[in-house]
LUMMARPA-14478 format. One record per residue (C-alpha): residue number from 1; residue in one letter; x, y negated, z. Coordinates in Angstrom, 3 decimals. Layout:
<pts>
{pt NUM,"A",{X,Y,Z}} ...
</pts>
This chain:
<pts>
{pt 1,"M",{-59.244,27.018,24.824}} {pt 2,"F",{-57.886,27.225,21.284}} {pt 3,"A",{-58.788,30.897,20.755}} {pt 4,"S",{-62.417,30.324,21.761}} {pt 5,"L",{-63.031,27.723,19.039}} {pt 6,"S",{-64.723,28.885,15.859}} {pt 7,"P",{-63.073,27.862,12.567}} {pt 8,"S",{-65.610,25.049,12.144}} {pt 9,"Q",{-65.154,23.864,15.755}} {pt 10,"L",{-61.410,23.936,15.288}} {pt 11,"R",{-61.736,21.888,12.097}} {pt 12,"R",{-63.845,19.220,13.833}} {pt 13,"T",{-61.483,19.128,16.813}} {pt 14,"L",{-58.394,18.629,14.678}} {pt 15,"Q",{-60.147,16.062,12.472}} {pt 16,"A",{-61.003,14.057,15.602}} {pt 17,"M",{-57.448,14.364,16.917}} {pt 18,"A",{-55.981,13.349,13.550}} {pt 19,"F",{-58.304,10.333,13.361}} {pt 20,"L",{-57.374,9.166,16.858}} {pt 21,"D",{-53.687,9.729,16.135}} {pt 22,"A",{-53.991,7.541,13.034}} {pt 23,"V",{-55.505,4.785,15.164}} {pt 24,"L",{-52.806,5.081,17.817}} {pt 25,"S",{-49.892,5.481,15.416}} {pt 26,"P",{-49.973,3.722,12.030}} {pt 27,"E",{-46.671,5.468,11.198}} {pt 28,"W",{-47.516,8.977,9.963}} {pt 29,"E",{-44.076,10.318,10.897}} {pt 30,"I",{-44.620,9.933,14.634}} {pt 31,"R",{-48.185,11.234,14.830}} {pt 32,"H",{-48.796,14.492,16.632}} {pt 33,"V",{-51.725,15.687,14.507}} {pt 34,"S",{-52.565,15.170,10.850}} {pt 35,"Y",{-55.295,16.659,8.681}} {pt 36,"N",{-55.598,16.950,4.908}} {pt 37,"A",{-58.809,18.354,3.478}} {pt 38,"H",{-57.310,18.087,-0.030}} {pt 39,"W",{-54.100,20.020,0.634}} {pt 40,"A",{-54.749,22.376,-2.293}} {pt 41,"P",{-57.789,23.623,-4.217}} {pt 42,"Q",{-60.156,25.218,-1.667}} {pt 43,"Q",{-57.592,24.757,1.092}} {pt 44,"E",{-57.459,22.410,4.081}} {pt 45,"L",{-54.381,21.848,6.212}} {pt 46,"A",{-53.830,20.629,9.749}} {pt 47,"S",{-50.366,20.127,11.188}} {pt 48,"L",{-49.184,19.483,14.725}} {pt 49,"R",{-45.728,18.207,15.640}} {pt 50,"D",{-44.085,17.410,18.968}} {pt 51,"G",{-41.342,15.108,17.646}} {pt 52,"Q",{-38.661,17.537,18.817}} {pt 53,"G",{-38.665,19.915,15.864}} {pt 54,"S",{-41.587,22.122,16.880}} {pt 55,"Q",{-44.608,22.319,14.604}} {pt 56,"V",{-47.760,24.278,13.797}} {pt 57,"F",{-49.564,24.578,10.479}} {pt 58,"L",{-53.194,25.705,10.232}} {pt 59,"V",{-54.717,26.463,6.839}} {pt 60,"W",{-58.385,27.019,6.013}} {pt 61,"T",{-58.866,29.070,2.836}} {pt 62,"P",{-61.659,31.177,1.308}} {pt 63,"L",{-59.663,34.177,2.595}} {pt 64,"G",{-59.721,33.011,6.211}} {pt 65,"L",{-57.965,30.742,8.672}} {pt 66,"F",{-54.205,31.069,9.083}} {pt 67,"A",{-51.684,29.642,11.546}} {pt 68,"K",{-47.907,29.451,11.590}} {pt 69,"G",{-45.855,27.924,14.384}} {pt 70,"Y",{-42.272,27.182,15.306}} {pt 71,"D",{-41.151,26.318,18.838}} {pt 72,"A",{-37.749,24.652,18.621}} {pt 73,"E",{-36.905,25.651,22.196}} {pt 74,"A",{-37.982,29.276,21.860}} {pt 75,"G",{-36.384,29.696,18.445}} {pt 76,"S",{-37.327,32.166,15.744}} {pt 77,"L",{-39.155,35.427,16.314}} {pt 78,"D",{-36.957,38.519,16.389}} {pt 79,"G",{-37.720,40.654,13.359}} {pt 80,"A",{-39.648,37.865,11.684}} {pt 81,"P",{-39.101,39.077,8.076}} {pt 82,"E",{-40.345,42.564,8.967}} {pt 83,"A",{-43.387,41.150,10.801}} {pt 84,"V",{-44.304,38.978,7.825}} {pt 85,"A",{-43.877,41.901,5.431}} {pt 86,"A",{-46.159,44.087,7.580}} {pt 87,"A",{-48.819,41.365,7.682}} {pt 88,"R",{-48.640,40.899,3.928}} {pt 89,"A",{-49.244,44.613,3.461}} {pt 90,"E",{-52.343,44.432,5.672}} {pt 91,"L",{-53.921,41.318,4.174}} {pt 92,"P",{-55.307,40.759,0.648}} {pt 93,"A",{-52.637,40.035,-1.954}} {pt 94,"E",{-54.144,36.601,-2.616}} {pt 95,"T",{-53.124,35.579,0.894}} {pt 96,"G",{-49.507,35.382,-0.241}} {pt 97,"S",{-50.002,32.383,-2.488}} {pt 98,"A",{-52.197,30.603,0.038}} {pt 99,"F",{-50.037,31.149,3.089}} {pt 100,"F",{-46.910,33.305,3.023}} {pt 101,"D",{-45.524,31.889,-0.229}} {pt 102,"E",{-45.969,28.229,0.733}} {pt 103,"P",{-42.438,26.739,1.091}} {pt 104,"A",{-43.725,23.708,3.017}} {pt 105,"F",{-44.381,25.987,5.989}} {pt 106,"A",{-40.644,26.681,6.440}} {pt 107,"W",{-40.884,30.441,6.994}} {pt 108,"D",{-37.229,30.581,7.982}} {pt 109,"E",{-38.346,28.863,11.218}} {pt 110,"L",{-41.003,31.158,12.674}} {pt 111,"T",{-41.966,31.697,16.312}} {pt 112,"F",{-45.516,32.997,15.774}} {pt 113,"F",{-48.204,33.355,13.160}} {pt 114,"G",{-51.761,34.601,13.049}} {pt 115,"W",{-54.946,34.819,11.084}} {pt 116,"R",{-58.705,35.047,11.420}} {pt 117,"R",{-60.478,36.486,8.405}} {pt 118,"T",{-64.016,35.358,9.323}} {pt 119,"S",{-65.681,33.329,12.061}} {pt 120,"H",{-66.737,36.624,13.666}} {pt 121,"D",{-63.224,38.058,13.807}} {pt 122,"P",{-60.854,37.412,16.706}} {pt 123,"W",{-57.437,35.933,16.066}} {pt 124,"R",{-54.726,38.419,15.202}} {pt 125,"W",{-51.398,37.078,16.527}} {pt 126,"I",{-47.801,38.107,15.929}} {pt 127,"P",{-46.320,38.388,18.462}} {pt 128,"P",{-49.446,39.146,20.528}} {pt 129,"V",{-48.201,37.516,23.761}} {pt 130,"P",{-49.937,34.134,24.280}} {pt 131,"S",{-46.826,32.485,25.750}} {pt 132,"A",{-45.371,32.331,22.239}} {pt 133,"R",{-48.010,29.808,21.154}} {pt 134,"N",{-49.603,28.298,24.258}} {pt 135,"F",{-47.114,25.429,24.520}} {pt 136,"L",{-47.824,24.111,21.037}} {pt 137,"L",{-51.589,24.712,21.058}} {pt 138,"R",{-52.392,23.875,24.673}} {pt 139,"H",{-54.052,20.545,23.842}} {pt 140,"V",{-56.239,21.911,21.044}} {pt 141,"T",{-59.216,22.859,23.194}} {pt 142,"G",{-62.135,20.855,21.835}} {pt 143,"D",{-62.341,18.948,25.136}} {pt 144,"P",{-62.047,15.147,24.727}} {pt 145,"Q",{-60.552,14.873,28.215}} {pt 146,"D",{-57.679,17.118,27.210}} {pt 147,"Y",{-56.899,14.738,24.339}} {pt 148,"R",{-57.085,11.784,26.708}} {pt 149,"H",{-54.569,13.387,29.075}} {pt 150,"W",{-52.320,14.288,26.175}} {pt 151,"A",{-52.451,10.755,24.686}} {pt 152,"L",{-51.441,9.334,28.049}} {pt 153,"E",{-48.399,11.614,27.979}} {pt 154,"Y",{-47.479,11.256,24.295}} {pt 155,"F",{-48.468,7.656,23.468}} {pt 156,"D",{-48.396,6.249,27.012}} {pt 157,"S",{-51.956,5.036,26.402}} {pt 158,"D",{-54.885,5.451,28.798}} {pt 159,"L",{-57.755,5.535,26.326}} {pt 160,"P",{-61.438,4.707,26.983}} {pt 161,"P",{-63.158,8.093,27.511}} {pt 162,"N",{-66.331,7.042,25.675}} {pt 163,"L",{-64.406,6.307,22.462}} {pt 164,"I",{-62.583,9.629,22.556}} {pt 165,"Q",{-65.906,11.381,23.150}} {pt 166,"R",{-67.383,9.570,20.147}} {pt 167,"A",{-64.590,10.780,17.878}} {pt 168,"F",{-65.013,14.387,19.003}} {pt 169,"E",{-68.788,14.222,18.573}} {pt 170,"G",{-68.498,12.453,15.222}} {pt 171,"G",{-69.793,8.911,15.538}} {pt 172,"E",{-69.477,5.429,14.119}} {pt 173,"F",{-66.770,2.984,15.172}} {pt 174,"A",{-66.638,-0.757,14.799}} {pt 175,"W",{-63.242,-2.279,14.106}} {pt 176,"S",{-63.342,-3.771,17.610}} {pt 177,"D",{-63.621,-0.224,19.025}} {pt 178,"L",{-60.418,0.777,17.280}} {pt 179,"L",{-58.633,-2.342,18.500}} {pt 180,"A",{-59.642,-1.292,22.018}} {pt 181,"L",{-57.742,1.945,21.385}} {pt 182,"N",{-54.762,0.189,19.815}} {pt 183,"P",{-54.473,-3.602,19.310}} {pt 184,"D",{-51.957,-2.886,16.538}} {pt 185,"A",{-54.182,-0.444,14.645}} {pt 186,"S",{-53.688,-0.459,10.881}} {pt 187,"R",{-56.680,-0.668,8.549}} {pt 188,"A",{-54.657,0.910,5.748}} {pt 189,"A",{-53.493,3.844,7.882}} {pt 190,"I",{-57.007,4.516,9.152}} {pt 191,"R",{-58.550,4.308,5.675}} {pt 192,"Q",{-55.966,6.789,4.425}} {pt 193,"A",{-56.579,9.146,7.348}} {pt 194,"L",{-60.349,9.032,6.814}} {pt 195,"A",{-59.899,9.837,3.128}} {pt 196,"E",{-57.779,12.850,4.030}} {pt 197,"L",{-60.200,14.143,6.684}} {pt 198,"G",{-62.719,15.158,4.016}} {pt 199,"Q",{-66.199,15.928,5.293}} {pt 200,"T",{-66.526,14.443,8.767}} {pt 201,"A",{-69.186,12.625,10.747}} {pt 202,"I",{-66.641,10.001,11.858}} {pt 203,"R",{-67.364,6.615,10.317}} {pt 204,"V",{-65.631,3.224,10.623}} {pt 205,"V",{-67.187,-0.173,9.921}} {pt 206,"F",{-64.181,-2.305,9.015}} {pt 207,"A",{-66.049,-5.641,8.907}} 
</pts>
């Protein structure tokens, strides 16, 4: 489950998902998961989209790990401005520039948000009910089989389990492996995705 993953486990999981998404979808706009280790100085960003207007942003910073989500069907959280103001008062002032003041996160569309100050702290969610976030985060479990089931639903692709497992464990891929995932895979898209993943054990031999 998402909440049971440590910040480093969550990073590796989303890097693997972003890599596989880049293989399956050369067009960035229709990928479900993307990852950018160079989002800002000392900040890494993962984003998840469902193609229907819902999205989640996760940001790793020296101040902790932060999440913000919007469910297009559920709509915005009642009392969202007050909830954000209360959280800002509780967290260090520096958090504002790293998270709450980032316009790219579209704070006018807010269903839930949360933070985890250290790897030993539990998530603090607003609102606290898990139903507010489970729909958007249900596939982020760290289990390769969950990604396989999701890819079958989202991309209509039944992927080889051993290749998904290799991505989640951090392994080396030959170009022929990636063509087995998607015959139309793009070298340029995959090179770009790998550059954005930052430190990862995933490697691709393009020869």
